[in-house]
N, C-alpha and C positions, 0 to 999 in steps of 0.2 A: 600471595597466592598466584600460581602460574596462570598464564593466559590459555584459555581453552578455545579452540576454533570449532570443534564439533562436539555434539552431545556424546558421541562414542568415546571421546577422550575423557569426558567427565565420568561416564559410567565405568570405564576401566579403573579409574582411581577410586570410585565408590566400591567396586568389587574388591580391590586390593586393600581397602581399609585406610588409605592415606587421606581420605576425604569423606565428609558426611554432608548430607543435605542441609543440616543445621549450620555447619560451618560455611557452606556455600551461600546460603541466604544471608548470614551475617556479613559475609564479604560484600555482597551486592548492596546490602543496606548501608554499609560504610561508604561504598562508592557513590551511592545516591546522595548521601549527606555531603560528601566531599565535592560533588559536582552539582550541588543544588542551583548554582548560578546558571546552569544550562536550561533550567526550567522545563526539563523533559517530562517530569512526573507532576501531576496535579494532585495525586493522592497516593500514599504509600501504605500498604497493608502489612506493616512490620510484624505485629503480634500474630496476625492470622497466618502470614507466610511462615513464621517460625514454628507455629503449631502444626501446620501442614507438613513442614520438613521433618518434624519428629515422627509423624505418622509414616511418611515415606521411608525414613530410615528403619523403622520397625518392620515395614514390609520387605525392605531389602534384606534384613537379617533373617527373615523367614523364607526368602526366596519367592515372594509373592508380588513384587513390585511390577508396575506397568511399564510399557515401552518408553515412556517419557520420564521415568524416574531420574531426577537430577536436573530437569529442565526448569529453569527459573524464567518466567514469562511475564512480559508487560502487555497490557491491553490498551489499545487506542480508545479514547473516550467517546466512542460511538457504539461500543459493544456492551450489551446488557450482561450483567453479572448479578444474579439474584441477591438482594439484600445490600447491594452497594450502590452508591451514587453513580449516575451517568449523566453527563451534561452536554455532550457534543460540542464542547468548547464554547457554550453559549449561556448568557444570562437567562434566556427564556426557560431553561430547565432547572432553575434554582430550586433546591430542596427535593428534586425528583429522585426516587430510589427505584431501581429496576425490580419488577415483581417476578422475573424469571431470568434464566441464563440462556444466552445465545447458543444455538445448537453447536456451532463450531467450537465455542469456548468449553461447553460441557464435554465434548468428545476429548478435548485435550486434558481436562481435569480428570476424566475417567481413566486416562492413561497415566495418571500421577504427575502431570505437570503442576507446578506451583506458581500461582499468580502473585506477583509481588506488588502490583500497583496499577493505577490508571494513568494513561499518558496523554500529554497535551497534544492538541491538533487544531487545525483551522476550523472555525465554527461551522458545524454541520458538514465538515469535510470539503468546504468550499475555499480552495486556495492552493497556491503553489509555493508558499514560503513559510507557513506557520506563523504569520504575522497577524492573522485575523482572529486569533483566539481571545476569548474574554479573559483568559488567564495570563495574557501577555505572550510575547514571542519566545520561541525556542532558539537557542544558539547552537551553531555548528561547532562540534568539539575540535575540529581541525583549525578553526579560525573564529573566535568569538564575535567578530564583527560581521559575520556572514550568516545567512539563513541555512537551515538544515534541509530545506525543501518542504513540500507539503502535498497533501494535507496531513500525512502521517509523519510529520516532522519530529514530534516527541518520540515516537516509536523507533524511528531510524537513528536519531541522536543517542537514544538510550543504548542501543546495541553497539553503535560506534564507540561510545565512551565506556563500554563495559559496565553498564548499570544493571543489565540483565543479560541473559544469554540469547534470548530471542524475543520478538514482539509480534503481536497480531495487529495488522492494520486493515484499511479498506482502500480499494482502488476503483475510482469512478472514471478517471481520465488519465491516470498515471500516479495516483496518490500513494502507492506503495513503491513503484519503481523509481520515480523522480527523486524522492528523498533518499532512497537507497543509493542512488548514483551520487548525489551530493555528499553523502556521508561515507561512501566507500564500503558498503555492505551489500548483501544479496537481497533483492526484493522480487517476489513472485506474484504475478496476477494470473489466476487460473482461468480456464474457459468459463464463460457465463453459464451458471447452472451446475458447475462441478461441486461447489461448496454451498450449503444452505445459507440463505440470508436471514433466517429466522433469528431475531434478536439484534440485528444490525439496524441502527437508526437510519432511515432512508434519506438519501439525497436525491438520486435519480434511479428509480427502481429497475429500469431495463439496462442500466450500465454498471451498477454497484457490484463489486466483488470483494470478498474477504480474502486476504492473502498474508503469508508470513514474511517477516523480515528477519534474516539470520546472518550468521557469519560464514556460512558454507552452503553450497548447493545441496549437499547430503542432508543437512538439517531441514532445508526448505522442502525437499522431497518427502521426508518422513512426516513433517507436519501436514503437508498436503494430503498424504495417504490417509492419515488418521482423521482429518476433518471432513474428507470428501464422502459423498454417497447420499442416497435417498433420505428424505426427511418428511414425515407426515405434516410438519408445520410449514412447509414451503412448497407450493405447487409448481414452482419454476425450477426446482432442483432436479437434476438428471437422475434417472434410475439406472444408468449404465454402470456396469461393474467397475470397481475401482482397482486399477492395476497396483502391483506392489512396487510403487515408484522407488522406494528406498533400496530395493534389491535389484534394480534394473538400471544402474548408473554407469555401467560399462558401455563405452561407445566403440563401435568397430565399423570399418568401411569408410567410404568417402561420401561426404555430404554435398548436396546440390544447394548452393547458397546464393540468394539474390540480395541485392541491396538497392534501395531507391537512390538513384543518381544524385538527386537534390540533397539527400541527407548527408552526403559525403563531400560533394563538390561545391556546394553553395558557399559563397563568401560570407553569408550570414552566420555560418558556424564558426565558433572560436577556433583559431588555428591549431591550438593544442589538441582539441577534440578531433578535428579533421585529421591531424597527423596520427593520433592513436588509432582511430578507426581504419584509416588507410593502411597503417602498418599491420594491423590484425588481419585485414582482408588479404594483403600480400603474403603474410605468413601462412594463412590457410591455403592460399593458391599454391604456394611452394610445397606444401605438404600433400598436394594431390587432390584437394577438394575443388570442385567446380565452383567458381565465383564469377558472377555476372551482374552487371548493372541492369536495372529495369526502370522503365518509365511508368509513372503513375499519374495519369491525366487528372484524376480527382483529388490529388494531394492537397491542393489549395482550398478544397471544399471541406476538408476534414474538421478544422477548428470551427468554422461557422455552423456546420451541421451539428457538431458536438454541443456547442453552447446554446443553440436554439432548442435542441431536444432536452438537454439536461436542465436548463432553466425552466422549461415548461413543466417537466416532471417535478422539479423542486417547488414550483408554485403550487402544484397540487398536493405534494407530500407534506409541505410545511404549513398548509392551511389548518392542520389539526392543532397547531400551537397557537391558541387563541386567548389564553389567560383565564379560561373558564374552568377546565377540569384539573389541570395541574400546571406547575411551573410558575413563571413570573406573572403576577397580576397587578396592574396599575392601581394605586390607591387614589388616583386623581380622576377616575372615570365617574361620569354622571349618569350614563345610560349604557345600554348594551353596545351600541355602535362605538361610543368613545372608549369603552372597555377594550374592544378589539383593537382599535387604532392605537391607543396609548400603550397597551401591553405589548403589542407586536413592535411598535416603533422603538420602545425602550429596551425590549428584550432581545431583539435581533441587532447584530452589528451591521456596519455599512455595506460590506460585501454581500452578506446574505440578503439584505433589503434590496440591493441592486439586482441580484439574480431573481428574486421573487417578482420584482416589478417587470423585468425583462420577460420572464416566463408568462406572467399574466398578460402582457402585451401580445406575445406571439400566439396565445390561446384565445385572444379576443375574437369576437365574431367577424370583425372587419379584416383581420389579418391572419386568421387561422390557415386558410388555404395558401396565402402568399408566403408564409414562413413555415409553420409547423408541418403542414402536409408536404410541402416541397422538400423540407429537410428529411422527412421519413423516406421519400423517394430516393433522395441522394444516398441516404444510409443503405438502402437496398442495393443501389448501384455500386457503392464502395464494397459491400460484402461480395457481390458477384465478381467484381474486379479482383478482389483479394483471393477468392476461390480459384480464379484462373491462374493467379501467380503460384498458388500452392499445388497446382497440378504439375507445375514445372519445377518447383523448388521445394526442398525439405524445410528450409528456414529463411526468414528475412532477418538480416542483421542491420542494425543502425546504431547511432549514438542514442543514449537515453534522453539527453538534453542538449540544446545548442550551445550552452555555456556551462562553466563550472558554477559553484554556488556564488550567488551575487550578494552584495552587501545589504545588510538590514536597512530598510527604508529606501533602497535604490529604485524600486519599481512600484512603490505603493501609490504614487500619484498618477500612474499610467497603467490602468487595468489591462489594456491591450498588450503591452509588453509583458505583463505578468502572465497573461493567458498563453503567450507564445512559448513559455517555458515547457508547455505540454505538447508541443507540436509533433514530437515523434512517438509519444505514448498513447495519444487518444485513439489511434487507429484500432488498436487491440480492443478497446472498449466499444467503439462504434460497431465492430463486426463480431465481438464476443470471443475472439481467439485468445489463447494463452500467450503470455510473454514474460520474460524474466530479465532482470537487470543484474549484471555481475560486475564487480570492480575490474577496471582496466588501467591500473596505474594512477598517476597523478600528473597535474599540469603545473602551471605557474603557482607559486606560493604553496606548493604541496597540497593543492586542493584535489580531492578525488574526482575521477572520471569513470563513467559507467558505460557499458556496452549492452545493448538490448538484443535478445534473440526472441523472435516471434515464430510460432509454429501453427500448423493447421488446427482447426477446431477440435478440441479434445485430443490434441497431440502432445500432451504434457510428458508422456513417457519418453519419447525420443528427444523432446526439447530439454528435459532435465539431464538426460544422458549426454547430450552434446554440450550443455552448459558445464557439466562436470568435467568433460574433456577440455573445454576452454580453460576452466579453472586450473586444470593440471598443467597447462602450458606456462603457468606463472605470470598471468596477465596482471595480477595485482601489484607486482613489483616493477 
């Protein structure tokens, strides 16, 4: 079967009768089986996906199919899908079945997307390499000795390897964009509140965003358009009108582009990434766009602020997993206290336990003001500083990651080095702004490199149009 880069190409062949949804699902099921060693999927819905494909084919024959007919989709293992298991990559949720479907997922299903399976991820979306999953690590399809990024590593690797056409992930500090960059695909983090979080297993509620991983900006725009909008089940979701993102991808005029000087000039950035980023900025300048460096005094406070606040929220959110109501329950407990301790100690992995302990510490009475309160103040200052930038610039451009995909096991013994993989992506989550990662060629050993475009709050329309423009420049090659 030929390679499809966009859903439009698939739908053209469906209309011409040279392809059916059933054939498409069978193709992806074969690909999943052939690439089982990547460990991208933790559960495949073969019979269910084939049955759904037959229904969509019938709708197509009657001219009644939805906008996503022909889209074969994978779901990160933190999104609820009624009647299906959801584990968040953790032993603590053994035997748990979702009683309802996440709003974002339901909107895609209503548009006739076909869900083919559940995808591996770092436990409770905590990680930058997909090595923290209870189901084992995911491999990067470009080099099986390297990580695919995290926490949506299975979702990105599945799109990279052609195991599904698109995936749905979650982004708390870069967990859609960073694996997208490592795998050479497109990853979109929307503005906070653009997409309902109802049905997303929470890590850090004021940071978490659901976002698509695709092979093209056009598909990311279409999925965002369909998933976005008000939802009675999520009080934090915006009621703003949803633009027709998929119909607004034409870019015209000259952009005002800023880039954080340290993100390009620092010697801590891999030379190949620095070269690709500099070459793109020079190319844009040559085309008449305004490109200027900016200084961000609070740049070095981003990661500490992010990890203080997200671990605090994780400590609170994950307190519900106690072995009492559902999930893993220790059989060695002798009383209620030992039930909590033993169930959580055995049910949670090392990284999740580390973040819960850190979060509990910063929320403790003696340290609350010293850490949590101060981090909230810095978050506000970062937001104000970023708002000033976006009064001067249309977009901020940066690398997505400081390096290409690193080797499996290379950073597991040094959590700080692992956390630094998110240094360019966390800003968008701290301030709530949209950002997109798009492929920008490859470096040594043919490992993918990604470029990030960040826009003002709720500036997805212009951001997607500009990302589509960058895509048209042939950056991927």
